[in-house]
N, C-alpha and C positions, 0 to 999 in steps of 0.2 A: 877251423878257425879262420883260415885265410878267406874263405868265401864270405863269411859274415862281415868282415871288416871292409871288403871291397864293396859290398852292397850299401853299407852305411856311407862310405865315401862318395859313391855315386849320388845318393840322395842329398847329401850336403852340397855337392857341386850344383845339382839341379836347383836347390833352394836359393843358392847364391846367385844363380843366373836370373831368376825372377826378381829377387830383392834388389839387385844391383842394376835394374834397368834405368836408362837415362831419364832425366826429368828436365823440365824447363819452367822458369817462373818469370813473371814480369809485373810491373806496378799497374794498379788499377786507379785511374784518376777519379776522384770524387769531388764534385763541385756543386755550388749553388750560388745564385745571385740573390742576396737579400735586398729587396726593394724598400724604399721609403713607404711607410704606410701609417695612417692614423685613423682612429675611430673616436667618436664622442658618445658618451652615455649621458642621457638627460633624465631629470626628475621633474615632477610637477612643482611649480611655485604656487602655493596656496596661501592667499591673504586672509582666509577664514571669513571675516565679515567687515562691513564698512558702515559707519554711522557718523559721517561728517568729519571725523578727526583723521589725521594722517595715519595710515596703516603701513607697517613695515613687515617684511618677511624675507626669507632667504632660502636658497636651495643650492645643491651641489651639482656641478657638471664634472664628469670624469673624462679626461683625455688620455688615450693610450697611443703612443707613437713608437716606432722602432727606435732603438737606441741611437742617439746622435742626430735625430731628425729635428731640424728647427721648424717651429710652427707658430701660427697665430690663431687665436680663438675669437670668433666674432659672433654677435647676436644681431639679427636683423630687426627691423622696426615692427614686425608682426603684421597681422592681416587686417587689423582694424582700419576703417576708412579714415584717411588723413593722418595716419600715424607716422611719426618720425622716431629716430632712436632717442631723442630727447623727451618726447611726449608720445608714448605708446597708448593704444586705446583698446580697452576691453569692450566688447559689444553685448548688448541685450536686445531683446525684441524691438522692432521698429527703429533700429539703428541708434538707440540710446547708447552713449559711450561713457566709460569711466576712465579717466586719464591716470596713467602711472608711468614709472620709469624704472630702468634696470641699471645697476651701478657695479663698478669693479671694486669698490672699497666700502668699508663699514660706515664711514661718515656720510656715505651716499653723495659724494661730490664729483666723482669721475664717471660720466655716463658710459655705458658699455654699448658699443656700436659694431658696425660690420665693415669698416674701412681700414684695411691693413696699414699699420704704421701710424694710425691716428687714434683710433678708439677701440682697438682690439687688445687682447692680452697675449703676450708671447711666452714661449717656453721651448725647451729642448727635451725631446723624448728620451726616456730611460728604458723603454720596453715594458714598464709597469704603468698602472693607472695613476694619473696625477689629478688630484681634485682641485676644482676652482669654485669658489663661492660666488654666487650671483645674489646681490643685495637688491631687493625690490622695495619700492615705495609708492603708495597711492596718495595723491595730493589731497589735502584737506578741503572742506567746504565746496564739494561738487554737488549741485542740486540734481540728483538722479533718482529715477523711480526704483522701487525695490525689485529684485529679481536676481537671476544668476548671470553674471557677466563673464565672458570668455575671450581669450585671445590665443593665438598660436605664434610663438616666436621660434625661428629656426636658428639653431646653433650650427656654425660652420667652422671646420678646422682647415686652415690653409697651410700647405706644406710643400 
C-alpha cells in the first residue's frame, strides 16, 4: 500500500509544478483616430418636358458626414455657357440654351449656390444620411427649339 500512495503523491506534485508556473500580463492599447469625412449622393433632376410654361421639379441630395462634423452643401452654376447660380443654362445642339434655377426652398425664392455662408445649406453630421431637397424651376416663355437639353451641376460638401 505504501508504494501506491507514494507514486500518486509524486504525480500530484509534478502536476502542480506545471500548473503553478509563473505568468505575466499587461494591457494592450487599442486606438483609432476618427477623421472628419463627408460624402454626397446625387440624383437626376428631371423636368420631363417644356412647352412655354414654367416647369417645376425636385430631387434629393443625400449628405453623410461623421457625427459632429459641421458642413455646408453647395451647388455650382453648371457647365452651360454664361451660367450663374441665379440663371443656370441647359444646352442643346448649336449652343441653344434653356434657362433654369435651383432653389433651397419650396417657394423657390432662395437660390442655391456655391459660396459658403451666403447661398449654401449648412448642417451637422450624424453619421447617417441626411436628405436635402433641391427645388428646380425652368423659366416660362423661352423661345427655344425642340430637343433634349442638358446641364451638369456639381454638388460640393465643405467640411
